[in-house]
DRENVO-158149 format. One record per residue (C-alpha): x, y, z. Coordinates in Angstrom, 1 decimal. Example, Ala and Ser with C-alpha at 12.3 -4.5 7.8 and 13.67 -1.06 7.14 Angstrom:
BEGIN
- 12.3	-4.5	7.8
- 13.7	-1.1	7.1
***
This chain:
BEGIN
- 0.1	-0.1	0.1
- 1.7	3.6	-0.8
- 1.7	6.2	1.5
- 1.3	9.0	-0.5
- 1.7	11.3	2.8
- 4.9	10.2	3.6
- 6.1	10.6	0.1
- 5.4	14.2	-0.3
- 7.0	15.0	2.6
- 10.1	13.3	1.5
- 9.2	14.8	-2.1
- 9.0	19.0	0.1
- 6.7	19.9	-2.6
- 4.3	22.5	-1.8
- 0.6	22.5	-2.9
- 1.5	24.7	-5.4
- 3.6	22.0	-7.6
- 2.2	20.9	-10.0
- 2.0	16.4	-10.0
- 1.4	14.6	-12.4
- -2.3	12.7	-12.3
- -0.3	9.7	-13.9
- 2.3	9.4	-11.2
- 1.5	6.1	-9.1
- 3.7	7.5	-5.8
- 2.8	11.5	-4.9
- -1.0	11.8	-7.0
- -3.7	10.7	-4.8
- -6.3	9.0	-6.3
- -9.3	10.0	-5.3
- -10.8	7.6	-2.9
- -7.6	7.0	-1.3
- -7.4	11.0	-1.0
- -11.4	10.9	0.8
- -10.7	8.8	3.6
- -6.3	9.7	4.4
- -8.8	13.3	4.7
- -11.0	11.6	6.9
- -8.4	9.4	8.9
- -6.8	13.1	9.9
- -10.2	15.8	10.0
- -13.0	14.4	11.3
- -14.3	14.9	14.4
- -11.7	18.2	14.4
- -13.3	21.4	15.7
- -14.1	24.4	14.7
- -15.7	26.3	17.9
- -16.0	29.8	18.4
- -14.3	30.0	15.5
- -15.1	33.3	12.9
- -16.0	32.0	8.9
- -12.4	32.5	8.1
- -10.4	31.7	10.4
- -12.4	28.1	10.2
- -11.7	28.1	6.3
- -7.5	28.4	7.6
- -7.8	25.8	10.4
- -9.2	23.1	7.3
- -6.5	24.1	4.9
- -3.7	24.2	7.6
- -5.0	20.4	8.9
- -5.2	19.1	5.2
- -1.8	19.8	4.7
- -0.5	17.8	7.6
- -2.8	14.9	6.8
- -0.9	14.9	3.0
- 2.3	15.9	4.6
- 3.1	19.1	2.7
- 4.7	22.1	4.1
- 2.3	25.0	5.7
- 2.3	27.5	2.8
- 3.0	30.9	5.1
- -0.8	32.2	3.2
- -3.0	30.1	1.0
- -2.6	31.6	-2.5
- -6.5	32.2	-4.3
- -4.7	29.7	-6.4
- -7.7	27.4	-9.0
- -7.7	25.2	-7.2
- -6.7	25.3	-3.9
- -4.9	22.8	-3.6
- -3.3	22.7	-7.3
- -0.9	20.1	-7.3
- -3.6	18.1	-6.1
- -6.4	19.5	-8.0
- -8.9	19.7	-5.4
- -10.9	22.3	-3.4
- -11.8	22.4	0.0
- -16.0	22.8	1.0
- -16.9	22.9	4.6
- -20.2	22.3	4.5
- -22.9	22.8	7.1
- -26.4	22.6	4.7
- -26.5	21.0	2.0
- -26.8	24.1	-0.2
- -23.3	24.1	-2.2
- -22.5	27.7	-3.7
- -19.3	28.2	-5.5
- -18.2	31.5	-6.1
- -16.8	33.3	-10.0
- -16.2	30.2	-11.8
- -17.8	27.3	-13.8
- -17.6	23.5	-11.9
- -14.4	22.3	-13.5
- -15.3	18.2	-14.0
- -12.2	17.0	-14.6
- -11.2	18.7	-10.7
- -12.0	17.0	-7.8
- -14.5	18.6	-4.6
- -14.0	17.9	-1.1
- -16.3	18.3	1.0
- -16.2	18.3	4.8
- -19.9	17.9	7.0
- -20.7	20.0	9.6
- -22.3	18.6	12.8
- -24.7	21.3	14.9
- -21.2	21.3	17.6
- -19.4	22.7	14.9
- -17.1	19.7	14.1
- -15.7	17.9	10.8
- -17.8	14.3	11.2
- -18.1	13.2	7.5
- -15.7	13.6	4.2
- -16.8	13.4	0.9
- -15.0	13.5	-2.8
- -16.2	13.8	-6.0
- -14.8	14.3	-9.3
- -16.8	18.1	-11.2
- -18.2	15.5	-13.5
- -20.0	14.5	-10.7
- -20.7	17.6	-8.8
- -22.2	18.8	-12.1
- -25.1	16.7	-12.3
- -26.5	18.7	-8.7
- -26.1	22.2	-11.0
- -29.5	22.2	-12.2
- -29.9	26.1	-13.4
- -26.2	26.5	-14.8
- -27.1	30.1	-14.5
- -24.8	32.8	-11.3
- -26.1	34.1	-8.4
- -24.4	38.2	-8.7
- -23.4	39.4	-5.9
- -22.0	42.8	-4.4
- -19.4	43.3	-2.0
- -17.4	46.2	-1.1
- -14.1	47.0	1.0
- -14.9	47.9	4.7
- -12.3	50.6	6.5
- -12.7	52.0	9.9
- -12.7	55.3	9.8
- -12.4	55.8	13.7
- -15.0	58.5	13.9
- -18.8	59.1	12.9
- -19.2	60.0	9.7
- -22.5	61.4	7.8
- -23.3	61.9	4.3
- -24.3	66.2	4.3
- -27.5	65.8	2.0
- -29.8	63.0	0.8
- -29.9	62.4	-3.0
- -31.1	65.4	-4.8
- -34.6	62.8	-5.6
- -35.4	62.2	-1.7
- -34.5	66.2	-0.4
- -37.1	67.2	-3.1
- -39.1	64.6	-2.1
- -39.9	65.7	1.8
- -42.5	67.4	3.0
- -41.4	68.6	6.6
- -44.1	68.6	8.7
- -42.5	65.7	11.3
- -44.9	63.5	11.3
- -44.7	61.2	13.8
- -43.6	57.0	13.0
- -44.4	55.6	16.1
- -47.4	53.9	14.2
- -45.8	53.4	11.2
- -44.4	49.8	10.1
- -40.7	49.5	8.8
- -41.9	48.1	6.1
- -44.2	49.9	5.2
- -43.8	52.3	2.1
- -42.0	55.6	2.0
- -44.4	58.5	3.9
- -43.2	61.9	2.0
- -44.1	64.2	5.7
- -42.8	60.9	8.0
- -39.1	59.9	5.8
- -37.1	61.9	7.4
- -33.2	63.1	6.2
- -30.1	61.5	6.2
- -28.4	64.0	9.4
- -32.5	63.5	11.5
- -31.7	59.6	11.3
- -27.4	60.3	11.5
- -28.7	62.2	14.7
- -31.1	59.8	16.2
- -29.4	56.4	16.0
- -25.1	58.2	17.2
- -26.4	57.0	20.6
- -26.3	53.4	19.3
- -22.5	53.7	19.9
- -20.5	52.5	22.7
- -23.8	50.0	22.9
- -23.1	46.8	21.9
- -24.9	43.2	21.4
- -24.6	39.3	21.7
- -22.5	38.2	19.3
- -23.1	34.4	20.5
- -20.7	32.3	18.4
- -18.7	32.9	14.1
- -21.1	32.2	12.0
- -24.3	33.8	13.9
- -24.3	36.8	11.4
- -27.7	37.3	10.7
- -28.9	36.6	14.3
- -26.2	39.7	15.0
- -28.2	42.1	12.4
- -31.5	41.2	13.6
- -30.0	42.5	17.1
- -29.0	45.5	15.7
- -32.1	45.9	13.2
- -34.3	45.9	16.5
- -32.8	48.3	18.0
- -32.4	50.9	15.0
- -35.8	50.3	14.7
- -36.6	51.7	18.4
- -34.1	54.6	18.1
- -35.9	55.6	15.1
- -39.5	56.4	17.4
- -41.3	52.6	15.8
- -43.1	51.2	18.4
- -42.4	47.3	16.3
- -39.4	46.1	15.1
- -40.1	44.2	11.6
- -37.6	41.9	8.7
- -39.6	40.4	6.6
- -36.6	40.7	4.1
- -37.2	43.3	2.3
- -34.8	45.5	0.6
- -33.5	48.5	1.8
- -34.3	47.3	5.8
- -36.4	49.3	6.6
- -38.3	50.5	3.9
- -40.0	52.9	5.2
- -36.8	54.7	5.3
- -34.8	54.0	2.2
- -32.7	52.4	5.4
- -29.8	49.9	4.0
- -28.1	48.2	7.5
- -24.9	46.9	7.8
- -22.4	45.0	11.2
- -19.3	45.6	9.7
- -16.8	42.9	11.8
- -15.0	41.8	8.7
- -12.9	43.6	6.4
- -15.6	43.3	4.1
- -19.5	44.2	2.9
- -21.4	41.5	1.9
- -24.2	44.3	-0.1
- -25.8	40.9	-1.5
- -28.3	41.6	-4.8
- -28.3	45.1	-5.1
- -25.4	47.3	-5.8
- -25.6	51.4	-5.0
- -23.9	53.1	-8.3
- -26.1	50.3	-10.2
- -29.0	53.2	-11.0
- -31.5	50.3	-10.3
- -34.5	52.0	-9.8
- -35.9	50.3	-6.4
- -39.3	52.0	-5.7
- -41.6	54.5	-7.8
- -43.8	56.3	-5.1
- -46.6	58.9	-6.4
- -45.0	59.0	-9.1
- -41.1	59.6	-8.2
- -38.7	57.2	-8.6
- -36.0	55.7	-6.6
- -32.7	54.1	-7.3
- -30.2	52.7	-5.8
- -28.2	55.8	-5.3
- -30.9	57.3	-3.6
- -30.6	54.4	-0.7
- -29.1	56.0	2.6
- -26.5	52.8	4.2
- -26.6	53.2	7.9
- -23.2	50.4	8.3
- -21.8	50.7	12.3
- -18.3	49.1	12.7
- -18.6	46.8	15.0
- -15.6	44.9	17.6
- -15.3	41.8	18.3
- -14.9	41.5	22.0
- -15.5	37.6	23.9
- -19.3	37.7	24.0
- -20.6	41.7	22.7
- -19.2	43.3	19.9
- -18.6	46.5	20.1
- -20.4	49.2	18.0
- -17.7	51.6	17.7
- -18.9	53.9	15.0
- -21.5	55.0	12.7
- -20.9	55.4	8.9
- -24.4	56.4	7.5
- -24.1	57.5	3.7
- -25.9	58.2	0.7
- -26.4	54.8	-2.7
- -24.6	58.5	-4.1
- -21.4	58.6	-1.3
- -20.5	55.1	-1.3
- -18.7	54.4	-3.2
- -16.8	57.8	-2.7
- -15.5	55.5	1.5
- -16.2	52.5	0.7
- -14.9	51.4	-2.9
- -16.4	48.1	-4.9
- -14.8	44.9	-5.4
- -12.4	45.1	-9.1
- -15.0	43.8	-11.1
- -17.3	46.3	-11.1
- -17.9	45.4	-7.7
- -19.2	41.9	-8.6
- -18.8	38.2	-6.9
- -21.1	35.5	-9.1
- -21.5	32.2	-7.7
- -23.5	28.9	-8.3
- -25.1	27.7	-5.8
- -26.1	23.6	-5.8
- -29.2	21.6	-3.5
- -27.1	18.3	-2.9
- -29.2	15.3	-2.4
- -29.5	14.8	1.7
- -27.4	11.2	1.7
- -24.6	12.9	-0.1
- -22.1	12.2	3.1
- -23.7	9.1	3.1
***
């Protein structure tokens, strides 16, 4: 029986050095690859680590299992383990997301199932040709992302977009009886400077961290707090864009350097809603971005950046390629790991 990890260790090859797939001593067959990784990584705990740290821990463990030296940093090669022609995915659900590239029929795809206690419970290795059968649409979902930088001070756009400025009627109607998801009303739409005034007291407060993968739970807690400080009597979130539709306000809590904008870019001039013959575009949306710092079991809300969609990219540049990332979503069968 060939000891592949020992052979690789003695070869001094890195994960980026190409290996001929016909090399019987260094290129690990798919069945052996699954056995080696299963023996080494099942039971590995990822509990308490942020998503990016989890990814690195898994890649380090894979290097150790296969006999490769651990690189100082993992390059963004395609695939990540170039020499053995495979990518790795950690899966707590059966919804696989492959970013910015098509499925490669000849590549190997390594999936690690994460259990409820955040330990690796199973390993599955398949070829791209087999994985492709689960792509029933053949389409890519586009997501926008931007770079987050901590400013060390609060920021507010001096004015709303011209469309919003001209639409607002200053009657100071109370929004207490309104729902956060109601359509905007020109007598209840707060100017961006007033939103900023009402939300400033949130800076310095904290919300529960829960754990590294509970981004939605943290986002909901901040959303609830913002509804209260704006003057709503209820908290409501039905997944609309923007988050508080009644105020054309999108909310972001940032504990990482990447702002995930989802399907909407503040710079794409997309029509968001038309009200009484007034059309509101993406640049009219207001973005409330809280700079969060994780301290033990809490997230401290350090700064508030409240900017219009029009001003957004002046503060937070979009990623290259128009600020988009694309992904293929694959629903795996329930018995995939069996």
